[in-house]
N, C-alpha and C positions, 0 to 999 in steps of 0.2 A: 434572522429566523431560528426559534428557538425549537426547531424541530430536530430528533434522534438521528435522524441521516448528519448531523454535524457529525465529524469524527468517525465515521464511519465502515468507512474504506481505506485508513491510515492509521496506524498505529500511533499510538501519543506520542505527544516529546515531550524528554526530558532534559534536561541543565546538560551541561560538558561534566565526561566522567570525574569525580574524587580526584584530588593528583597521587592519593595512595594506591587507586585503583588503575590509574594512568602507569604507571611506574610497573607495575606487577603484570598486563594485559601486553598482545602483539601487536601490533599499529602493522597493518598490509592495505595494500593501494595492486586496486583492479582497474584494466582498463575498459572503456565501453564492449559490451559480448561477454564478457568474460563468467566465466560458471562459480558460482561461492561454494553455491551447495548446490549438492548432486541428487533428486530424489531418490528415496533408495540405499543411499549410503549410512552409515550406523551415524548416527547426530557426536557426535563427539567435541563440537566449537558450536558457540554462538558469539553474532556479532553485535555491535554500539557503530551507526552511521557516524562519521567524522565528517564528510560532503561527499556529496554523490546521489544516485537511488539508486534502489534495488527491486527489481522485480521476485515477487514470488508468484509462482506457477505450478499448474498440477499437469503433468502428460498422461489423461485418460489411455487405456490399451488399446483406442482404435485412431493413435498418430495425435489426435486431436488436443487443443495443449486452453487451460482457462486460467486466466491470472486471478488469484484472488486477494492479489494485496500489493502495494509499495510502501519499500523502507526510506528516509529519509534521514537528515541530520536528525540529531537528537533521540533518536530512534533503535531499540533492539531488536534483532529479526534471528528465525532458527533458534527463538529460545524456549519455546511450549514442548516441541520436541527434546532437546537437549534434555531437560529437567527432568521429563517424561522415561528418557532415556531405550525411545526407540530409534527406528531407522526415523533417516526424514520424507515425509509424505511429499512435500516441494519440490525445486525446484529454485536456487534464487539466481541470479542473474545483473550484475551491471549493466545497469540503462547507459549510463555514462559511466566517465572516469571514477573513480570511486574510493576513498577512504576512511578503511573500516580498524579496528580495534580486536582482536580475535579473544574469547574467551575458553578455557578448557578447563577440566573439570580441577585439575591443579591446580591448575590458578587460581580457581574459585574457593579453594579449599584455606591459598593467602590471604585471600581478600576477607573472605569471613569472619579470619583471626581480625586481620587488620582494621577494615569496616564494615562491620557485620549489620551498619543500620543500611547497608548498601541491597540488602537481599533484599527487606520490603520495598527498593525500587526498582527490582526486577518481579515481584510478585503483584507489585503498579501494571505494569506493561506487561503483564503478561494475563489479567485480570477483564484488564481493556481491552484485549482482541477477545476474550469471550464474549464481552462487548457487542466490539464490532457485529461477532458472528451473527448475535439474537438480534444486532439492529439488522442485518444484510436478510435473512430469513423473514422477519416482517415487512419490511421494503416489499419484496419479492412474494410474498404471501397476499397484501392486501391492496398495493399500488399500481397505478395501470406503469403501464411501462414507460409513454413518455413522461411519467413526474421522475421515473427512476432514472432515467434515463439524465434527467435535466438535475438531479440531484446530484450526481455524480461527478455532474460536470463541474459544476459549482463547486462540489466538495476537492478536487483536484484542483483547480482553481485559488480556492482559499490556500492553499498549503504552498503556492507559488506567491515568487517577488509580489510586490501592491503594484496593481493596472496590469498587470500578465492579459493580455486575452489569447493568445495561440498556446494551444498545447501539441506536444508530439506523443498523438497516440492513436492506433490505427484503429480501423472499427472493430477487428476481431478481440482484440485487448477491451477494449469498450462493450462488446456481445458479451466478454466474458466475465466481469464489474456487473454488468445487469442482469445474464442469466436470461439471455435470450439470443436469437441468432445473428451474426452478421448482417444478411441478408435486409431483417428486420432493422439492427440498427441504421443500416445505410438508408433506408428508405425513410424513415424518421428524419433524418440528418437532412436527407432531399427535399423535403417538408420542408424544415426550420429555414433550411438556402433558402425556400423561392418566398418564403417570408419573409426574408432579413435579417434570420436571427443570426445565424452561424454564415462562412464561407470554408469553403476546402480544397484545400490540398495532400496529395498525397504524404497518407502520413499528417495528416496535421490537421484537427479543428480548431477555426480562429472564432471566437464571441464577438457578436458585430453588436446585437439588441440584446444585453447583460437583464434589463427591465421584464425584458418580456419574458428571457430564461429564467429570473427568480418568480417570474407569476407562475411559468408551468412547475417550478420545484414544490409552491405552494398547493398548488392544486388538493393534493391527497391529504392536506391539513381542512379540509373544509368538511 
């Protein structure tokens, strides 16, 4: 499917770090549930994911949390506020045991001398995030809710190993990605379950009828 929702909720994947870069940055390991970046803290570092998964979310003044993106192997996160030299506007949490490389300002100065071409990779990463935001806003404005939900599920599956049909994700996290209430997500998933499209367990959604989900995702392009 050649639609703008491809990669709309995940940063672009890049290849392994160049050896000249790897030897200059700090390798760190975070356990499941560890906070890597705290919302409101000065953006003194950004990160590259080697393994695992990181969830970026924004905590609102009323205590509700909105998931804005996920980062997986081959992707950078927290790079935009780092280069803007502002505080982090979101929290980054390890969804599972995660290994990352940590970049600092001093490290970047050395990297720019050793591999100036690496700066282009970082610019591409940040530009893609702007494109992601544009796609999400367009989808939120013009596409029906069921279409948005189907597209997000397919997008998440696209980053999983081939053949994956089960996703560890809560209704609250899906509602944050779609931009609606958890009640609405639950209602639609229950309707899909009655139609045999999905099965649900606590914190998990399993896709049973992939063609039906893909047809729903394509409705917005008609």
